C-alpha positions in Angstrom: 0.0 0.0 0.0 1.3 3.3 -0.9 2.1 5.8 1.9 -0.2 8.8 2.3 0.0 12.3 3.4 -0.1 12.5 7.2 1.5 9.1 7.8 4.8 8.5 9.5 7.6 7.2 7.3 8.5 3.5 8.0 11.8 2.6 9.5 14.3 1.8 6.9 18.1 2.5 6.2 19.8 4.3 3.4 23.5 4.5 2.7 25.4 7.7 1.8 28.9 8.4 0.7 31.1 10.2 3.0 34.7 11.3 3.1 35.3 8.2 5.1 33.3 5.8 2.9 29.8 4.5 3.0 27.8 5.2 6.0 24.4 3.8 7.0 21.6 6.2 7.7 18.7 5.3 9.7 15.6 6.9 8.4 14.1 7.5 11.9 17.1 9.6 12.9 17.5 11.3 9.6 14.0 12.7 9.4 13.4 13.5 13.1 12.9 17.0 14.3 13.3 18.7 10.9 11.9 19.4 7.5 13.3 17.3 4.6 12.5 17.5 0.9 13.1 14.1 -0.6 12.7 13.0 -4.2 13.0 9.7 -5.8 14.3 9.0 -9.2 14.2 5.7 -11.2 18.0 5.7 -11.6 21.1 7.7 -11.3 22.6 8.8 -14.6 19.3 8.2 -16.5 18.3 10.8 -19.0 15.4 12.8 -17.1 17.0 12.2 -13.8 20.3 13.7 -14.9 19.0 16.4 -17.1 16.2 17.8 -15.1 15.3 16.3 -11.8 18.5 16.3 -9.7 19.8 19.6 -11.5 16.4 21.2 -10.6 16.9 20.5 -6.9 20.6 21.6 -6.9 19.6 24.9 -8.7 16.6 25.5 -6.3 18.4 24.5 -3.1 18.7 27.9 -1.6 15.1 28.8 -2.4 13.8 25.5 -0.8 15.9 26.2 2.4 14.6 29.8 2.4 11.1 28.3 2.6 11.9 26.2 5.7 13.4 23.0 4.2 16.3 21.9 6.5 17.8 19.3 4.0 17.2 18.1 0.4 17.8 14.5 -0.4 17.7 12.4 -3.4 17.1 8.5 -3.3 17.2 6.0 -5.9 17.6 2.1 -6.0 21.3 2.3 -6.9 24.3 1.5 -4.8 26.1 4.0 -2.7 29.1 4.3 -5.0 26.8 5.2 -7.9 24.8 7.6 -6.0 28.1 9.2 -4.7 29.6 9.6 -8.1 26.3 10.9 -9.6 26.1 13.6 -6.9 29.7 14.7 -7.5 29.1 15.0 -11.3 25.9 16.9 -10.8 27.6 19.4 -8.4 25.2 18.3 -5.7 27.8 18.5 -2.8 26.4 20.7 0.1 23.0 21.1 -1.7 21.5 17.7 -2.1 22.3 14.5 0.1 22.5 11.5 -2.0 20.9 8.6 -0.2 21.3 5.1 -1.9 18.3 2.8 -1.4 20.5 -0.1 -2.8 17.9 -2.9 -2.2 15.0 -0.8 -2.7 13.9 -1.2 1.1 12.6 2.4 1.3 10.9 2.3 -2.1 9.1 -0.9 -1.0 8.3 0.3 2.4 6.5 3.4 1.2 4.7 1.3 -1.6 6.3 3.3 -4.5 8.2 0.9 -6.7 8.1 0.3 -10.3 9.0 -2.4 -12.6 11.8 -1.2 -14.9 12.5 -4.7 -16.4 11.7 -3.8 -20.0 14.7 -1.3 -19.6 17.0 -3.8 -17.8 16.5 -2.0 -14.6 14.5 -4.5 -12.5 12.6 -3.1 -9.5 13.1 0.5 -8.9 11.6 3.5 -7.1 9.0 5.5 -8.9 9.6 9.2 -9.6 8.2 11.1 -6.7 8.8 13.7 -4.1 7.9 14.5 -0.5 8.1 17.0 2.0 8.6 15.3 5.4 8.3 17.0 8.6 9.6 15.3 11.7 9.3 11.9 10.0 5.6 12.5 8.8 4.8 13.1 5.2 3.3 16.5 4.8 3.2 16.5 1.0 3.4 13.6 -1.5 3.9 14.1 -5.3 3.8 10.9 -7.3 4.5 11.1 -11.1 2.4 9.2 -13.7 4.6 6.8 -15.6 6.9 8.7 -17.9 6.1 12.1 -16.5 8.1 14.7 -14.9 6.0 17.5 -13.4 4.8 17.2 -9.8 8.0 15.9 -8.3 10.0 18.8 -9.5 11.8 21.3 -7.2 9.5 24.0 -8.8 6.5 22.2 -8.0 7.7 21.7 -4.3 8.5 25.3 -4.0 4.8 26.2 -4.6 3.9 23.7 -1.8 5.9 25.5 0.8 
């Protein structure tokens, strides 16, 4: 079942790349006591994700933070090394935290997976965004297959 606005995020873990290597991030701690704008993409280095989605949040990071967002995070069902490299190549450092959902645990827990098998991707996270306040979903924006509209940084800015 898909998570809904007003519901608490389930407990899962992500992995992020740090200067000391991969680091496990517990979702309960990560979202506690702050406002996080998180967005999910089907895959790092894929066309729409690399040309529009991640760059939009990098570009609008200051505007989102001015409107009360404490942190911006990008997640995908990719390994931490790919997510780290993608973040570096996109200039996301200090703007967007790259959270690897390597096994798709977060995407499954929130009920937002997709079947990318026809593209050789297997099970991935759908394209979506959320505003999470103290671990509770305040806004949820799930894209229709193939679309890129409601999960954008611009759309999220209008929600804050």
